[in-house]
C-alpha positions in Angstrom: -16.4 74.8 75.2 -13.0 75.6 77.9 -14.1 73.1 80.0 -14.3 70.4 77.3 -11.2 71.7 75.8 -9.6 71.3 79.3 -10.6 68.0 80.1 -9.0 66.6 76.9 -5.4 67.6 78.4 -5.0 63.9 79.1 -5.2 61.2 76.8 -7.2 58.0 76.7 -10.2 56.4 75.8 -11.7 57.1 79.0 -11.1 61.1 78.5 -12.1 60.6 74.9 -15.4 60.0 75.6 -15.8 61.8 78.6 -14.9 65.1 76.1 -17.0 63.8 73.5 -20.0 63.4 75.7 -19.3 66.7 77.5 -18.9 68.2 74.3 -22.1 67.3 73.1 -24.2 68.5 76.3 -22.1 71.5 76.0 -23.2 72.1 72.2 -26.8 71.6 72.9 -26.9 73.9 75.8 -25.2 76.6 74.0 -27.6 76.2 71.0 -30.6 76.3 73.7 -29.1 79.9 75.0 -28.3 81.3 72.2 -32.4 80.9 71.4 -32.8 82.0 74.7 -31.0 85.1 74.1 -32.5 85.9 71.3 -36.1 85.6 73.1 -34.9 87.6 75.5 -34.2 91.0 73.2 -37.7 91.9 74.0 -37.2 92.0 77.7 -39.9 89.3 78.5 -39.9 85.4 77.3 -42.3 82.9 77.7 -42.0 80.3 80.0 -41.1 77.2 79.2 -39.7 79.2 76.3 -38.3 76.9 73.1 -34.3 77.7 74.4 -35.4 75.6 77.8 -36.5 72.7 75.7 -33.0 73.3 73.9 -31.1 73.0 76.6 -33.1 70.5 78.3 -31.5 68.0 75.9 -28.1 68.7 77.4 -28.8 67.2 80.8 -29.0 63.6 79.5 -25.7 63.9 78.0 -24.6 65.9 80.8 -25.2 63.5 83.3 -24.1 60.7 81.2 -20.6 62.3 80.5 -20.4 62.5 84.1 -20.9 59.0 84.8 -18.3 58.4 82.2 -15.9 60.4 83.8 -12.8 58.7 84.6 -12.3 57.7 88.0 -9.9 55.8 90.3 -12.5 53.6 91.5 -12.0 50.1 90.9 -15.5 49.2 92.1 -17.7 47.2 90.3 -20.5 48.4 87.9 -18.8 52.3 89.2 -21.2 54.0 86.4 -24.2 52.1 87.3 -24.1 52.4 91.2 -22.6 56.5 91.2 -25.7 57.2 89.0 -28.5 55.3 91.1 -27.1 56.9 94.5 -26.7 60.6 92.7 -30.9 59.6 91.0 -31.4 58.8 95.1 -30.4 61.5 96.4 -32.1 64.1 93.2 -35.4 61.9 94.2 -35.1 63.3 98.0 -33.9 66.9 97.5 -36.9 67.3 94.7 -39.4 65.9 97.1 -38.2 68.7 99.3 -38.6 71.3 96.6 -41.9 69.7 95.7 -43.9 69.5 98.8 -42.4 73.4 99.8 -42.0 75.6 96.9 -43.0 74.1 93.5 -46.7 73.9 93.8 -48.3 77.6 94.4 -51.3 77.8 96.5 -54.6 75.6 95.7 -52.9 74.7 92.5 -53.8 71.6 90.4 -51.0 69.3 88.7 -50.6 71.7 85.8 -47.6 71.2 83.2 -45.8 73.7 84.1 -45.5 72.3 87.7 -44.2 69.3 86.2 -42.1 71.4 84.4 -40.2 72.7 87.0 -40.4 69.5 88.9 -38.0 67.9 85.9 -35.8 70.9 86.0 -35.3 70.4 90.0 -34.5 67.2 89.6 -32.4 67.0 86.1 -30.4 69.8 88.4 -30.2 67.4 91.6 -29.5 65.2 89.7 -26.1 67.0 88.1 -25.4 68.0 91.8 -25.7 64.4 93.0 -23.2 62.9 90.5 -20.7 65.4 90.4 -21.0 65.7 94.2 -20.6 61.4 94.0 -18.0 61.6 91.6 -16.0 64.2 94.1 -16.4 61.8 97.1 -15.7 58.7 95.4 -12.5 60.4 94.2 -11.5 62.8 96.5 -8.2 64.0 94.1 -10.2 64.6 91.2 -10.5 68.3 91.7 -13.6 68.8 90.6 -15.0 70.6 93.8 -15.4 73.8 92.4 -18.0 72.1 90.4 -20.0 71.2 93.4 -20.9 75.2 94.2 -21.8 76.0 90.7 -23.9 73.2 90.3 -25.6 74.2 93.5 -25.7 77.9 92.3 -27.0 76.8 88.8 -29.9 74.9 90.6 -30.5 77.9 92.5 -31.1 80.2 89.7 -33.4 78.0 88.2 -35.5 78.1 91.1 -35.1 81.5 91.6 -36.8 82.1 87.9 -39.6 79.6 89.1 -40.2 81.0 92.2 -40.1 84.9 91.8 -41.9 84.7 88.5 -44.6 82.4 89.1 -48.2 82.7 87.5 -46.5 84.6 85.2 -46.9 83.3 81.4 -44.6 86.1 80.1 -41.7 86.4 82.7 -38.7 88.8 83.1 -35.6 86.5 84.3 -34.8 88.0 88.1 -31.5 89.9 88.1 -30.9 87.1 91.3 -31.1 84.4 88.9 -28.5 86.0 86.2 -26.3 86.3 89.4 -26.5 83.1 90.5 -25.7 81.9 86.4 -23.0 84.0 86.4 -21.3 82.7 89.6 -22.0 79.0 88.4 -20.8 78.5 85.0 -17.2 79.9 85.4 -17.0 78.1 88.5 -18.0 74.7 86.7 -15.7 75.6 83.6 -12.7 75.7 86.4 -13.2 72.7 87.5 -13.9 71.1 84.2 -10.5 72.4 82.9 -8.9 70.9 86.0 -10.5 67.8 86.4 -8.4 65.0 86.4 -8.4 61.3 87.7 -6.3 60.6 90.8 -3.8 58.1 90.3 -4.7 54.8 91.1 -1.5 53.2 91.9 -0.7 55.9 94.5 -4.2 55.6 96.6 -4.3 52.7 98.6 -7.3 49.5 98.3 -8.2 51.0 101.6 -8.3 54.5 101.0 -10.4 53.4 98.0 -12.9 51.4 99.8 -13.3 54.0 102.3 -14.2 56.5 99.8 -16.7 54.5 98.5 -18.2 53.7 101.9 -18.3 57.5 102.8 -20.2 58.2 99.1 -23.0 55.8 100.1 -23.0 56.9 103.7 -23.3 60.9 101.7 -26.3 59.6 99.7 -28.2 57.8 102.4 -27.6 60.2 104.9 -28.8 63.5 102.5 -31.8 61.3 101.1 -33.2 60.7 104.6 -32.8 64.1 105.5 -33.9 65.7 102.3 -37.4 63.1 103.0 -37.8 63.9 106.5 -37.7 67.9 105.9 -40.1 67.1 103.0 -42.7 65.6 105.4 -42.4 68.5 108.2 -42.3 71.2 106.0 -44.9 70.7 103.3 -47.7 73.4 102.8 -50.8 73.0 103.4 -52.4 74.0 100.4 -52.1 72.7 96.8 -52.9 68.8 98.4 -54.2 67.5 95.0 -50.6 68.3 92.9 -48.7 67.7 96.4 -50.0 64.1 97.0 -50.0 63.1 93.2 -46.0 64.9 92.4 -45.4 63.1 96.1 -46.7 60.0 95.4 -44.9 60.2 92.1 -41.6 60.9 93.5 -41.7 58.2 96.2 -42.4 55.7 93.5 -39.4 56.5 91.7 -37.8 57.0 94.8 -38.7 53.2 95.8 -37.9 51.7 92.3 -34.2 53.3 92.9 -34.2 52.0 96.0 -35.2 48.8 95.3 -32.7 48.8 91.8 -29.7 50.1 94.6 -30.5 46.8 96.9 -30.6 44.1 93.6 -27.3 45.6 92.1 -26.1 45.2 95.6 -27.0 41.9 96.3 -25.7 41.0 92.8 -22.2 42.6 93.7 -22.0 41.1 96.8 -22.6 37.9 95.3 -19.9 38.5 92.9 -17.4 39.3 95.9 -18.0 36.4 97.5 -17.2 34.6 94.5 -14.1 36.9 93.7 -12.6 36.0 97.4 -13.5 32.3 97.1 -11.6 32.0 93.9 -8.4 34.0 95.4 -8.7 32.1 98.7 -8.9 28.3 96.6 -7.2 29.0 93.6 -3.7 29.7 92.5 -3.5 33.3 90.7 -0.6 32.8 87.9 -1.7 28.6 86.6 -5.5 29.3 87.7 -5.3 26.2 89.7 -6.6 24.8 93.1 -4.3 25.7 95.7 -3.4 24.1 98.6 -6.2 25.0 100.7 -8.6 24.0 98.0 -6.5 20.3 97.5 -6.4 19.6 101.5 -10.3 20.6 101.0 -10.8 17.8 98.5 -8.8 15.4 100.5 -11.0 15.8 103.6 -13.9 15.1 101.3 -12.1 12.2 99.7 -11.0 10.9 102.9 -15.0 10.3 104.1 -15.4 8.0 100.7 -14.8 4.1 100.2 -12.3 4.2 96.9 -8.6 4.7 97.2 -7.3 7.7 95.4 -3.6 8.2 94.4 -1.3 11.3 95.1 1.3 12.3 93.1 3.5 15.0 93.8 5.3 16.2 90.9 8.4 18.7 91.2 10.3 20.5 88.2 14.1 19.6 88.1 16.3 22.5 88.0 13.4 24.7 88.1 15.1 27.8 90.2 18.3 27.5 88.2 16.2 28.2 85.0 14.3 30.8 86.9 17.3 32.8 88.0 18.4 32.5 84.6 15.6 33.3 82.2 13.9 36.0 84.9 10.2 35.8 86.7 8.6 36.7 83.6 10.3 32.9 82.0 9.8 31.1 84.9 6.2 31.8 85.3 5.7 30.8 81.5 7.3 27.6 82.6 5.0 27.2 85.8 1.8 28.0 83.1 2.8 25.7 80.7 3.3 22.6 83.2 0.2 23.3 84.4 -1.4 23.2 81.3 -0.1 19.9 80.6 -1.2 18.4 83.7 -4.8 19.7 83.1 -4.4 18.3 79.5 -3.3 15.2 79.8 -4.7 14.0 83.1 -8.2 12.0 83.0 -11.4 13.3 84.1 -11.8 13.1 87.6 -8.3 14.1 88.4 -7.5 17.3 90.5 -4.1 19.3 89.6 -3.2 21.9 92.4 0.0 23.7 92.5 0.9 23.7 96.1 4.4 25.4 95.9 6.5 27.4 93.5 7.4 24.5 91.4 5.5 21.9 93.4 2.0 20.2 91.6 -0.3 17.6 93.6 -2.6 15.4 91.5 -5.5 13.6 92.9 -6.4 10.7 90.9 -8.7 7.6 91.5 -6.8 4.5 92.1 -4.2 2.6 93.3 -0.2 3.1 93.9 0.2 1.4 90.4 -2.6 3.1 88.7 -0.6 5.8 90.3 2.8 4.9 89.0 1.5 4.7 85.7 -0.4 8.3 85.6 2.9 9.6 87.0 5.0 8.1 84.2 2.4 10.0 81.9 2.3 13.0 83.3 6.0 13.4 83.6 6.8 12.5 80.0 3.8 15.5 79.0 5.7 18.0 81.3 9.0 17.6 80.2 7.6 18.1 76.9 6.3 21.4 77.7 8.8 22.8 79.6 11.1 21.6 76.2 8.8 23.4 74.6 8.5 26.8 76.5 12.7 26.3 77.2 14.2 24.4 74.1 17.6 23.0 75.1 17.5 24.1 79.1 16.9 20.5 79.7 14.1 20.8 82.4 12.4 18.1 83.5 9.8 16.7 86.1 10.4 13.9 89.0 7.3 12.6 90.6 6.5 10.7 93.9 3.5 8.6 94.0 1.7 8.1 97.8 -2.2 6.4 98.4 -5.1 8.5 100.1 -6.8 5.2 102.3 -10.8 6.0 103.2 -12.1 6.3 106.6 -12.6 3.5 108.4 -16.4 2.1 108.2 -16.5 3.0 111.7 -15.4 6.3 111.6 -13.0 6.2 113.9 -10.0 8.0 113.2 -7.4 6.2 114.3 -4.6 9.1 113.5 -6.8 12.6 113.9 -7.1 14.7 111.1 -3.3 14.3 110.6 -4.2 11.1 108.9 -5.8 13.2 106.2 -2.4 14.5 104.7 -1.0 10.8 105.2 -0.3 10.5 101.4 0.3 13.9 100.7 3.4 13.2 103.3 3.7 9.6 101.8 4.1 11.3 97.8 6.7 13.9 99.1 8.9 11.1 100.7 8.4 9.4 97.2 9.6 12.3 95.4 12.2 13.1 97.7 13.4 9.2 96.7 12.6 10.1 93.3 15.1 13.2 93.0 17.7 11.6 95.1 17.8 8.5 92.2 18.3 11.3 89.5 16.3 13.6 87.3 13.2 12.7 85.4 12.4 9.8 87.5 8.9 8.3 89.1 8.8 6.8 92.8 6.2 4.9 94.2 6.1 5.0 98.2 6.7 1.3 99.1 9.3 -1.1 100.2 12.6 1.1 100.9 11.0 4.1 100.1 8.7 3.7 103.3 11.3 2.3 105.1 13.5 6.0 104.8 10.6 7.5 105.6 9.8 5.7 108.7 13.6 6.0 110.0 13.3 9.7 109.5 10.7 10.4 111.4 11.9 8.3 114.3 15.1 9.5 114.2 13.5 13.5 114.1 11.7 12.3 117.2 14.6 10.8 118.8 17.2 14.1 118.0 14.6 16.1 119.3 14.2 13.8 122.7 18.2 13.8 122.6 19.0 17.4 122.2 16.2 18.0 125.2 18.9 15.6 127.2 21.6 16.7 126.1 22.9 13.3 124.9 24.9 14.9 121.7 28.4 15.3 122.1 31.3 16.1 120.7 35.3 14.6 120.1 38.1 16.2 118.9 40.3 15.0 115.9 44.2 16.5 115.7 45.4 18.8 113.6 49.5 18.9 112.9 51.8 20.8 111.2 53.0 18.6 107.9 56.4 20.6 107.8 57.6 18.9 111.5 54.3 16.6 113.0 53.7 18.8 115.5 50.4 19.2 117.1 48.9 22.4 116.2 45.0 21.8 117.7 41.7 20.1 117.5 38.5 19.7 115.7 35.3 19.2 117.2 32.8 16.6 116.0 29.5 15.8 117.1 28.6 12.2 117.9 25.5 10.8 118.8 24.7 7.1 119.7 20.2 6.8 120.3 19.3 3.8 122.6 16.9 2.7 120.3 18.6 3.5 117.0 22.3 2.9 117.4 25.4 5.5 116.0 24.1 7.7 114.0 26.4 9.6 111.5 26.7 13.0 111.6 26.1 14.0 108.4 22.6 12.1 108.7 21.1 14.0 111.6 22.7 17.0 111.3 20.7 17.0 108.1 17.7 16.0 110.1 18.7 19.0 112.6 19.0 21.4 109.8 15.5 20.8 108.0 13.6 21.4 111.0 15.5 24.0 113.0 16.4 22.2 115.7 20.0 22.8 114.7 20.0 26.2 116.4 19.8 24.6 119.8 22.1 21.5 119.0 25.0 23.9 117.8 24.5 26.1 120.9 24.6 23.1 123.2 27.3 21.5 121.4 29.2 24.9 121.3 28.9 25.7 125.3 29.9 22.0 125.7 32.7 21.6 123.3 34.7 25.0 124.4 34.2 23.7 128.0 35.8 20.5 127.7 38.7 21.9 125.8 39.5 24.3 128.2 39.2 21.6 130.8 41.7 19.3 128.7 44.1 22.1 128.4 43.9 23.0 124.9 43.8 26.6 125.2 46.6 26.7 128.2 48.7 24.9 125.7 48.3 27.3 123.3 46.5 25.1 120.7 43.7 25.9 118.5 40.0 24.6 118.4 37.8 24.3 115.4 34.0 24.2 115.9 31.9 24.0 112.7 28.9 26.6 112.0 25.5 25.6 110.5 24.7 27.8 107.8 21.2 28.4 109.7 23.0 28.6 113.1 24.9 31.9 111.3 21.7 33.3 110.0 19.8 33.1 113.2 19.9 36.1 115.9 22.6 35.7 118.9 25.7 33.3 117.0 27.8 36.0 117.9 26.9 37.0 121.3 26.9 33.1 122.2 30.9 33.1 121.0 31.6 36.4 122.4 30.0 35.2 126.2 31.7 31.4 125.9 34.9 33.2 125.2 34.5 35.8 128.1 32.8 33.0 130.7 35.8 30.9 129.9 38.5 33.1 129.6 39.8 31.5 126.2 41.5 33.6 124.0 39.5 34.4 120.6 42.3 33.7 118.3 42.3 30.1 119.2 39.2 29.7 118.3 38.2 28.6 114.5 34.9 28.9 113.1 34.4 26.4 110.1 31.7 27.2 107.7 31.1 24.9 104.7 31.9 26.9 101.4 27.6 26.2 100.5 26.6 29.0 102.7 28.9 31.7 100.6 26.7 31.6 97.4 24.5 34.6 97.7 26.5 38.0 98.3 23.4 39.5 99.7 23.2 36.7 102.4 23.2 38.0 106.3 25.8 35.3 107.5 28.1 37.6 105.6 27.9 40.2 107.8 28.0 37.6 111.0 31.4 36.4 109.5 32.7 39.9 109.3 31.5 40.5 113.6 33.2 37.2 114.1 36.4 38.3 113.1 35.7 41.4 114.5 36.3 39.6 117.8 39.5 38.0 116.8 37.8 34.7 116.3 39.5 33.3 113.0 37.4 31.6 110.2 37.8 28.7 108.1 36.1 27.4 105.0 35.6 23.9 105.6 35.6 20.9 102.8 36.4 23.7 100.1 36.3 21.6 96.7 33.1 19.8 97.2 30.5 22.8 96.6 30.8 25.5 94.3 34.5 26.4 95.2 34.4 30.7 94.0 38.2 31.7 94.5 36.6 35.1 94.3 35.3 34.3 98.2 39.0 33.8 99.1 39.4 37.5 98.5 36.6 39.3 99.7 35.9 37.6 102.8 38.1 37.4 106.5 38.8 33.9 105.8 42.5 32.9 107.3 42.2 29.1 106.6 41.1 27.0 103.9 40.3 23.1 104.6 40.5 20.8 101.5 38.0 18.0 101.5 39.1 14.6 102.3 38.1 13.5 98.6 40.8 15.8 97.0 43.4 14.9 99.2 42.7 11.0 98.4 42.9 11.9 94.6 46.4 13.6 94.8 47.8 9.9 94.5 46.3 9.2 91.4 44.5 12.4 89.4 47.3 14.9 88.2 44.7 17.5 87.5 43.8 16.9 90.9 47.7 17.8 91.7 47.5 21.1 89.1 44.7 22.3 91.3 45.4 21.9 94.5 48.7 23.3 93.7 48.0 26.5 92.2 44.7 27.3 94.7 47.6 26.7 97.9 49.9 29.0 96.1 47.0 31.9 95.7 46.0 31.1 99.5 49.7 31.7 100.8 49.9 34.8 98.9 46.6 35.8 100.4 47.9 35.1 103.9 45.4 31.8 104.1 46.6 28.9 105.6 45.4 25.9 104.2 44.8 22.2 105.7 44.1 18.8 104.0 41.7 16.8 105.6 41.4 13.0 105.6 44.9 11.9 105.6 45.4 8.3 105.7 48.5 7.0 105.2 52.4 8.7 104.6 51.8 8.8 101.1 48.9 11.1 101.0 50.8 13.2 103.8 53.8 13.5 101.3 52.0 14.2 98.5 50.3 16.9 100.9 53.8 18.3 101.7 54.6 18.4 98.7 52.2 20.8 97.3 53.0 22.9 100.3 49.8 22.4 102.4 50.4 24.0 105.8 48.3 21.5 108.4 47.1 18.2 108.1 44.0 15.9 109.1 43.7 12.2 109.2 43.4 9.2 111.0 47.1 9.1 110.4 47.6 11.8 112.6 45.0 10.4 115.2 40.7 9.2 115.0 38.6 11.4 116.9 39.0 11.0 120.7 36.8 11.9 123.7 38.1 15.0 125.7 39.6 13.0 128.8 41.8 11.4 125.9 42.8 15.0 124.7 43.6 16.1 127.7 46.0 13.2 128.0 47.6 14.0 124.4 48.2 17.6 125.6 49.6 16.7 129.0 52.3 14.3 127.1 54.4 17.6 126.1 55.0 20.5 128.3 55.2 22.4 125.2 52.8 22.2 121.9 54.2 20.7 119.4 54.2 16.7 119.9 53.5 14.9 117.3 50.8 12.3 118.0 51.1 8.8 117.5 
């Protein structure tokens, strides 16, 4: 009873059931022991005694309690598998005992022999269950029960063997000694029993424990059966044969049951793994892999299918505000709406964080109608989950064309994802035109995508050939018009596409990852060209632009350091310009790169200030020396009083922080005068000079023997 009380120290339903079953078994066994004690007052008792029969009734409860013992294993049907393994082991050991000692010389199959076999089988079953529990959950602290159960079984066996053939037999002292050792060990083990922490053990550890337990079962059962065959006594053949046949039949049935359960569990495991591989865990929708498999099947058919790519507008911002739980609820609501409002043949898949793809039979026109319907349904569902959040959905519609009848794939496997590419391009156009819209891949969208693909291909060739180059634009001191430096600007004129605006090809370079190689080429070319033009000898500064992706890529600081050392350029004359958009995330690794650049002596500038987040706190925290106002603010100084007040305030604050201010996009004297009126330090724009080649820069620098000549 001490063991029962100890097992209840840990609360919870599994422990309550375990304690109740184990307590019932102990009470029944205790009642049997009381009856045995009363019978033993005469020093001799019959066999089997009434107390034995009562105690035997405790075995099913004890066995079931151990099977139901809380464990950290997460395997399917753990109790059934554990019980089968224990019974297999019990059959093997019982067969060994039966064939080597339980049946006397010339003995027929009697009731005593059957009772002895049942008792041995019960003891071995309990031993097997305790051993399997320990092997499957090595941290449960039930190990002392293993020798305890072994001692108890040996005690029962000694009673059978030492007093064999006697109707009324004394209890051998050996049995009493073994029982005295057994029960304290089992009590201690049950008091200390606990389930291992399921979160502390890795899945790999639990799997290894399951495998080890199964291996131990097979090995011990095989050894017991082999020993039974090798060590069988030569007498009592009838009892041996009949008992062995019965035990062998039970063993065979157990093996068959175990194999059937294993086959069923393997099937469930296969189904579960397939579900994990082809289903999204959050929404239950098919994932991208399942979508591509379905597209491959539809591609071989003869019907046109529409491909709709749906994206939630503003999901990132609302997810940051509501937290992951709130974002997950929105995604589940969107998935539910797509399932409910889509036709029966439609397949809905989740392919990204807030991106869904719908496959529906029909052409582009049918896809557009369905897209509008799904857009409305999703918007309604999102509004119900987050009222007032202003969430909506945008949809791009493409087409999935069947394979040619000849079976020849003109575009290879890539043709299978053409519909996805079309719908994605249409989605980009839909989001560019505003939220909550549906765009079909046709006309301008197709032309835009074709240009994007051609531009990416041509840009890759241009970077390899080094045909993207830079030019320099003057920066002057607004107080006296003297030249103070140049900004390097990227230019690209393609043989097929013609001149490409920097905003267009740099955006493509950033989206495709080519910007790192492009940036290394442009920085190296710019610093070398400026050095040849005499910019640094004249004490003029040079501003170079750096993409956020460049700053996050390894080696950017080493690139600047090596170029400065190789060309002998003073670090103080180099200004690295970054856009303020990079400064949104305080944990961005680019922030550390900025500190390293400043450590080299390079100056840092925030470019296009006023077009993004414009968080003034960054001016205090970051080692910035230059603040460049975007040309839109410069040009609105003449027409908007609020802009004048804002610019004037920011400039005053910047000066107090020791930050110089450069006004971009100055095109006439009126704008220049207004910039001087708000106390801006420097100016840049067509008024002072258009972007020029580096030989032209050299001519401008050479016009004066000292820096400070006003540019024409």
